[in-house]
C-alpha positions as CSV (number, residue, x, y, z in Angstrom):
1,M,86.2,-113.3,60.3
2,D,86.8,-112.7,64.0
3,I,84.3,-111.1,66.3
4,E,85.5,-107.6,67.4
5,I,84.5,-105.0,69.9
6,E,81.6,-102.7,68.8
7,M,80.2,-105.2,66.3
8,K,76.4,-105.3,66.2
9,V,74.8,-108.5,67.6
10,V,71.4,-109.9,66.5
11,D,69.5,-113.0,67.4
12,K,68.6,-115.7,64.9
13,N,65.4,-113.8,64.1
14,G,67.3,-110.6,63.3
15,K,66.3,-108.7,66.5
16,A,69.1,-106.3,67.5
17,L,70.6,-107.2,70.9
18,G,73.3,-104.5,71.2
19,T,77.0,-104.3,70.5
20,V,80.0,-106.4,71.6
21,D,81.5,-104.6,74.6
22,Q,84.1,-107.1,75.8
23,I,85.7,-110.3,74.8
24,I,86.7,-112.7,77.5
25,N,89.6,-115.0,76.5
26,D,90.7,-118.3,78.0
27,M,93.7,-117.7,80.1
28,W,95.5,-120.8,78.9
29,T,94.8,-120.8,75.1
30,G,94.0,-117.2,74.5
31,A,90.9,-118.2,72.5
32,P,87.7,-116.3,73.0
33,R,85.6,-118.0,75.7
34,K,82.7,-115.6,76.1
35,Y,81.5,-112.3,74.7
36,V,79.7,-109.5,76.6
37,V,77.0,-107.5,74.8
38,M,75.9,-104.2,76.1
39,E,72.2,-103.7,75.5
40,P,71.0,-100.3,74.1
41,D,70.5,-97.5,76.6
42,D,72.6,-99.4,79.2
43,A,69.7,-101.7,80.0
44,G,72.1,-104.4,81.0
45,A,74.5,-107.0,79.6
46,L,74.1,-110.3,77.8
47,F,76.6,-113.0,77.4
48,F,77.2,-115.5,74.6
49,K,79.7,-118.2,73.8
50,P,81.5,-118.9,70.5
51,D,79.4,-122.0,69.9
52,Q,76.2,-119.9,70.0
53,V,77.4,-117.9,66.9
54,A,75.6,-118.8,63.7
55,R,77.7,-116.4,61.4
56,V,79.9,-113.4,61.4
57,E,79.6,-110.8,58.6
58,A,81.2,-107.5,58.1
59,G,80.2,-105.5,61.3
60,K,77.6,-108.0,62.5
61,V,77.3,-111.1,64.5
62,T,74.2,-113.4,64.1
63,L,73.6,-115.8,67.0
64,S,71.9,-119.2,66.7
65,L,69.6,-118.4,69.6
66,T,66.6,-116.1,70.1
67,A,66.7,-113.2,72.5
68,A,64.6,-115.1,75.0
69,D,67.0,-118.1,74.9
70,I,70.0,-115.8,75.6
71,E,68.4,-114.0,78.5
72,S,67.7,-117.4,80.2
73,T,71.2,-118.6,80.0
């Protein structure tokens, strides 16, 4: 399953991080390179790469990192 705009994103502990707002594709291959997550209440944005995804389920992306790990990248 592919990651899509407006999918919920949670960290590896199940903490809700927000929703996918934008998908940044590689200009040469067209493959997703980075995803932008808008935090609730427009608190800011987080970024994650395809290799940081643990699994994708119907309407939800689970990352392989904690919220603290994502904010430090």
